[in-house]
MARPALUM-162144 format. One line per field, with one value per residue (C-alpha): residue in three letters; residue number from 0; x, y, z. Coordinates in Angstrom, 3 decimals, decimal comma, m for minus. Layout:
code (ALA_...)
pos (NUM_...)
X (X_...)
Y (Y_...)
Z (Z_...)
//
This chain:
code (MET_SER_ASP_ALA_LYS_ARG_ARG_ASN_LEU_SER_VAL_LEU_GLU_PRO_LEU_ASP_LEU_VAL_ASP_ILE_PRO_GLU_ASP_GLY_LEU_GLN_PHE_ASP_GLU_THR_LEU_SER_ASP_ALA_TRP_LEU_GLU_GLU_LYS_LEU_CYS_ARG_ASP_GLU_GLY_LEU_GLN_PHE_GLU_VAL_ARG_GLY_PRO_GLY_GLN_ALA_LYS_VAL_GLU_VAL_ARG_ALA_LEU_GLY_PRO_VAL_GLU_GLN_ARG_PRO_PRO_VAL_ARG_ILE_ARG_GLY_ARG_ALA_SER_GLY_PRO_LEU_ARG_THR_PRO_CYS_VAL_ARG_CYS_LEU_ASP_PRO_VAL_ASP_PHE_GLU_LEU_ARG_ALA_ASP_LEU_ASP_PHE_THR_LEU_PHE_ALA_ALA_THR_GLY_ALA_GLN_LEU_ASP_GLN_ASP_ALA_ASP_GLY_THR_TYR_GLU_ASP_GLU_SER_VAL_PRO_LEU_PRO_ASP_LEU_LEU_ARG_GLU_GLY_LEU_GLY_LEU_GLU_LEU_PRO_MET_ASN_PRO_VAL_CYS_GLU_ASP_GLU_ASN_SER_CYS_ASP_GLU_ARG_THR_ARG_SER_MET_ILE_GLU_ALA_VAL_ASN_ARG_PRO_GLY_GLU_GLU_ALA_MET_ALA_GLU_LYS_PRO_ASP_VAL_ASP_PRO_ARG_TRP_GLN_LYS_LEU_ALA_ALA_LEU_LYS_ASP_LYS_LEU)
pos (0_1_2_3_4_5_6_7_8_9_10_11_12_13_14_15_16_17_18_19_20_21_22_23_24_25_26_27_28_29_30_31_32_33_34_35_36_37_38_39_40_41_42_43_44_45_46_47_48_49_50_51_52_53_54_55_56_57_58_59_60_61_62_63_64_65_66_67_68_69_70_71_72_73_74_75_76_77_78_79_80_81_82_83_84_85_86_87_88_89_90_91_92_93_94_95_96_97_98_99_100_101_102_103_104_105_106_107_108_109_110_111_112_113_114_115_116_117_118_119_120_121_122_123_124_125_126_127_128_129_130_131_132_133_134_135_136_137_138_139_140_141_142_143_144_145_146_147_148_149_150_151_152_153_154_155_156_157_158_159_160_161_162_163_164_165_166_167_168_169_170_171_172_173_174_175_176_177_178_179_180_181_182_183_184_185_186_187_188_189_190)
X (24,042_23,818_23,953_21,078_22,324_25,243_22,991_20,594_18,051_15,511_13,076_10,401_10,421_9,434_11,548_11,638_12,404_14,928_16,901_16,957_20,357_21,299_22,472_19,482_19,089_19,755_18,503_19,418_17,752_16,212_12,997_12,401_9,474_7,853_7,494_6,637_4,042_2,345_1,861_0,642_m0,536_m2,268_m5,379_m7,874_m9,038_m5,266_m3,575_m0,185_2,782_6,263_9,074_12,328_13,030_13,107_15,316_14,403_16,958_15,657_16,461_14,848_15,550_13,691_13,293_14,572_15,401_13,821_13,113_10,323_8,842_9,548_8,649_10,254_11,213_11,153_13,039_13,442_12,594_11,486_10,935_9,978_9,310_6,104_4,085_m0,140_m2,126_m3,064_m6,639_m7,222_m5,494_m5,159_m1,599_1,134_2,870_6,055_6,875_8,895_7,043_8,268_7,645_9,052_8,523_8,139_6,426_5,953_5,054_4,237_3,467_m0,283_m1,990_m5,102_m7,797_m5,443_m5,048_m8,846_m8,658_m5,432_m4,555_m2,790_0,586_1,560_3,459_2,593_3,951_8,064_7,703_7,685_6,138_8,569_6,633_3,376_5,093_7,008_3,267_0,976_4,227_4,565_0,244_m0,565_1,670_0,233_m1,244_m5,014_m5,109_m2,195_m1,374_0,954_4,267_3,269_0,075_0,100_0,130_m2,003_m4,722_m4,328_m4,278_m7,613_m9,197_m8,322_m9,929_m13,296_m13,508_m13,481_m15,846_m18,534_m17,535_m20,313_m23,390_m22,696_m22,281_m25,934_m27,483_m25,489_m28,009_m31,542_m33,966_m37,362_m39,836_m42,423_m45,520_m46,508_m44,159_m44,076_m45,968_m43,544_m40,843_m42,102_m42,834_m38,997_m38,409_m40,457_m38,313)
Y (11,712_14,046_13,387_14,917_14,754_16,915_19,284_19,486_17,847_14,974_12,976_13,695_17,031_18,469_19,358_22,037_21,756_24,288_21,931_18,970_19,176_18,054_14,470_13,796_13,454_10,161_10,305_6,970_8,555_6,082_7,455_7,641_5,908_8,961_9,974_5,870_5,835_9,560_8,687_5,039_4,179_7,464_6,011_4,457_1,164_0,293_m2,002_m0,921_m0,756_0,582_m1,432_0,359_3,108_2,398_3,476_4,826_4,761_6,931_8,888_11,836_13,106_15,934_14,813_18,567_21,835_22,475_26,464_24,906_22,466_19,252_15,740_14,466_10,775_9,332_5,628_3,696_1,440_2,558_0,361_m0,003_m2,854_m3,035_m5,045_m6,008_m8,789_m12,039_m12,035_m15,461_m15,999_m12,274_m13,174_m9,920_m10,580_m8,984_m7,773_m5,600_m3,513_m2,816_m0,246_0,138_3,277_4,284_7,613_10,322_13,708_16,619_20,276_20,766_23,114_25,430_22,576_19,906_22,888_22,156_18,458_18,264_15,054_12,074_12,660_16,094_18,705_22,246_25,318_23,644_21,487_17,801_15,890_13,576_12,818_12,110_9,892_7,754_7,404_6,648_3,939_2,576_2,695_0,687_m1,935_m2,830_m6,238_m6,849_m9,879_m10,607_m13,851_m15,481_m17,726_m20,823_m21,756_m24,889_m23,216_m20,751_m23,155_m24,610_m20,998_m20,522_m23,472_m23,057_m19,189_m20,213_m23,223_m20,678_m18,217_m21,613_m23,202_m21,369_m21,938_m25,547_m25,907_m24,009_m26,102_m29,340_m28,957_m29,935_m27,692_m28,802_m28,392_m25,987_m28,053_m26,445_m28,609_m31,673_m33,775_m32,357_m32,982_m36,774_m36,780_m36,565_m38,523_m41,511_m40,945)
Z (m13,988_m11,360_m8,028_m6,271_m2,764_m3,863_m4,985_m1,357_m3,477_m2,172_m3,313_m0,908_m1,792_m5,412_m7,960_m9,885_m13,661_m13,929_m11,182_m13,532_m15,681_m19,296_m18,162_m15,093_m11,855_m9,772_m6,201_m3,718_m0,519_2,832_3,028_6,752_8,776_9,388_5,839_5,065_8,357_6,905_2,673_3,531_6,198_7,943_6,372_8,847_6,627_6,529_8,913_7,483_10,249_9,004_10,102_9,513_7,381_2,986_0,620_m3,408_m5,858_m8,470_m12,298_m13,490_m17,044_m19,115_m22,391_m23,738_m22,625_m19,475_m20,559_m22,563_m20,138_m21,971_m20,715_m17,648_m17,439_m13,530_m13,139_m10,551_m7,277_m4,276_m1,085_2,557_5,204_5,881_8,915_8,596_9,819_7,716_6,192_7,586_11,021_12,025_13,243_12,056_8,407_7,676_4,165_2,260_m0,326_m3,606_m5,829_m9,886_m10,799_m14,161_m14,938_m18,262_m16,871_m19,089_m18,786_m17,713_m20,226_m19,487_m19,214_m17,529_m14,639_m14,130_m14,230_m11,909_m14,646_m14,303_m15,474_m15,624_m13,741_m13,049_m12,581_m13,136_m10,658_m10,688_m7,550_m6,930_m3,066_m4,856_m7,399_m4,984_m2,397_m5,912_m6,674_m3,246_m2,851_m5,490_m4,589_m1,044_m0,571_m1,089_0,791_2,995_3,786_6,070_4,415_5,633_4,845_7,112_10,372_9,141_8,335_12,611_13,642_11,690_12,368_16,125_15,936_13,958_16,700_19,564_17,762_17,316_20,630_22,766_20,218_19,454_23,343_23,941_20,886_22,848_25,732_24,776_26,171_26,886_24,048_23,720_24,009_20,584_18,653_20,777_18,135_15,291_17,127_18,203_13,990_13,637_16,410_13,867_10,615)
//
C-alpha cells in the first residue's frame, strides 16, 4: 500500500483514478479545524462547534485496472472532537465524533450522470472529501445528552422551575373574583 503523503495527495481533495497505484493508497492525515467546521457545522440549524483537529486514516483501492474505470473501494476511519449543547439542560457536551468508512464507488454511466447517483464517481475523479463529510455527518448525534445524568436532571429541573416561577407566583396571588363568577366560586368552596 503506497503512502499518499509521499505522492503529495490529500484526502481533502478529489482523487484522480490515475493516482491510485495497483497496491492502493493509504492516507493518514489530520483534518483541520477549519475543514471540519466548514463540512459539519455550517448548517444554521446545527449547533456543533469544533474543538480541535480531527484525523482520517483511509485506504483507497481500485478493484481493477484504472484504465477500465473499475469500482473503487474506500475504507477507513475519521474522527473529530466536537461540542454541542445537551438537549435537556443546555450545558455543553464534548464528544469525539467517530465514523467507520466503507464505500465502493462505480464509474458513472450516462444515465447516472443526470441523476447524481450515490455510489458513483465521474470523470475519473473519486470525491474523497464528500465521502469523509458524509461518513462523519451520518454519525452526528441527534439528541446529545450529558454523561452525568443526575447532574443533568438537577440542571434541567432548576431551569424548568425558573421558567415556571413567574406563572406560579401570579397564580398564587388571588385576584379579586370577577363578579360574574362569584356564585360559581361560592359553589366551588362548598364542595
